[in-house]
C-alpha positions, 0 to 999 in steps of 0.5 A, spaced: 499 500 500 502 507 497 500 511 503 495 517 504 499 523 499 500 530 502 503 536 499 510 537 501 515 542 499 521 541 498 528 544 498 533 542 493 540 545 494 546 545 490 543 545 483 547 545 477 546 552 473 543 549 468 538 545 470 531 547 468 525 546 472 522 541 467 528 536 468 526 538 476 519 536 475 521 530 471 526 528 476 521 528 482 515 526 478 517 518 479 515 519 487 509 523 487 505 529 483 510 535 482 505 541 482 510 547 482 517 547 481 521 554 483 529 555 481 532 561 484 539 562 483 544 567 487 549 571 483 555 575 484 556 582 482 558 581 475 552 578 474 555 570 475 551 565 478 553 562 484 548 558 487 542 555 485 537 551 488 528 550 488 523 549 491 518 544 489 511 542 491 509 535 491 504 530 493 507 524 496 506 519 500 512 519 506 515 512 504 515 515 496 518 522 501 523 517 504 525 513 498 525 519 494 530 522 499 534 516 500 535 515 492 536 523 490 540 526 496 547 527 495 547 524 489 551 528 483 547 531 477 548 536 471 554 539 475 552 539 482 550 535 488 543 535 491 541 536 497 534 535 498 530 536 505 523 538 508 522 547 506 523 551 512 515 554 513 516 561 511 511 566 515 506 567 509 507 560 508 504 559 514 499 564 514 496 560 507 494 555 512 492 559 518 485 562 518 487 566 524 493 569 520 489 571 514 484 574 519 490 579 521 492 580 515 485 581 512 484 586 518 490 590 517 488 591 509 482 594 512 485 598 516 489 600 510 484 602 506 480 606 512 486 610 514 487 611 505 480 613 505 480 618 511 487 622 508 483 622 502 477 625 504 481 630 509 485 633 503 478 633 500 476 637 506 482 642 506 481 643 499 475 645 499 476 650 506 482 653 502 478 654 495 472 658 500 470 664 499 475 665 493 469 665 487 467 671 490 474 675 489 
């Protein structure tokens, strides 16, 4: 039995600079359903690639995740040595799945919009006050 598939986000470090998203998708799709691949490359002052890594979203069972890690981790591929681990969650990533955080972001956005509206109304009032009486001159 394969087991229940769960969406996981993997960090893949040590990529060769020529690796494409399609190649990563093909390589990891042997273990689960790849839903997203994002390659990031850090460059030096001259614009030369220094470090390439990727984040892969994959729907995968625990047993297939272990198999993927044991087979692909620390293997040489296209000029790099793969380093695979579960990605650390960022604040924004956690917010996507947290209703309280979403509520907090929504509340902040609403307050910001109300503040913008209040500022624009204040400016309108100030402008109309400065124009008061000028039509008679």
